[in-house]
C-alpha positions in Angstrom: -9.7 59.5 -11.9 -11.0 58.9 -7.8 -10.7 55.4 -6.1 -14.1 54.5 -4.9 -13.4 53.9 -1.3 -16.7 51.8 -0.6 -18.4 48.7 -2.2 -22.2 48.5 -3.0 -24.8 45.4 -2.1 -24.0 43.9 -4.9 -20.9 44.2 -5.0 -20.4 42.8 -1.4 -22.5 39.8 -2.8 -20.5 38.7 -5.5 -17.2 39.1 -2.7 -18.5 36.9 -0.7 -20.7 34.5 -3.4 -23.6 35.1 -1.5 -27.3 37.1 -2.2 -27.7 40.6 -2.9 -30.8 39.5 -0.8 -28.7 37.4 1.6 -26.5 41.5 2.1 -29.5 42.9 2.9 -30.8 40.8 5.5 -27.0 40.6 7.3 -26.9 44.7 6.9 -30.1 45.2 8.5 -30.3 42.0 11.0 -27.1 44.5 12.1 -24.9 41.1 11.5 -22.6 42.6 8.9 -21.0 46.2 9.4 -22.2 48.8 6.5 -24.1 52.4 6.3 -26.9 53.8 4.6 -26.1 56.9 2.1 -29.4 58.3 1.2 -31.7 55.0 0.2 -28.2 52.7 -0.2 -25.8 50.8 1.3 -22.5 51.0 1.2 -19.6 48.7 2.6 -16.1 49.7 3.3 -13.5 46.7 2.5 -11.5 47.3 5.5 -14.4 46.8 7.8 -15.6 44.3 6.0 -12.1 42.3 6.1 -12.1 42.9 9.9 -15.6 41.4 9.9 -14.6 38.2 8.4 -11.2 38.3 10.6 -13.9 38.1 13.7 -15.6 35.5 11.8 -13.1 33.3 11.4 -11.2 33.8 14.6 -14.9 33.3 16.4 -15.3 29.6 14.6 -12.0 28.8 15.7 -12.0 30.5 19.2 -15.5 28.2 19.5 -13.7 24.7 17.7 -10.8 24.9 20.0 -12.5 24.9 23.3 
């Protein structure tokens, strides 16, 4: 059986504890990394991990300045 490499909007919403609407808004704003397959958004777990690291790192850098 093939392992799915990408997450759906709903899966990302559950992972981050937000609504699907929030995920749609963030990805449409270009804040959250994702790409479209047809009319559906997909997300790479490794890209999301990097995004979280950047978000957390940026906040710590701001607090330390």
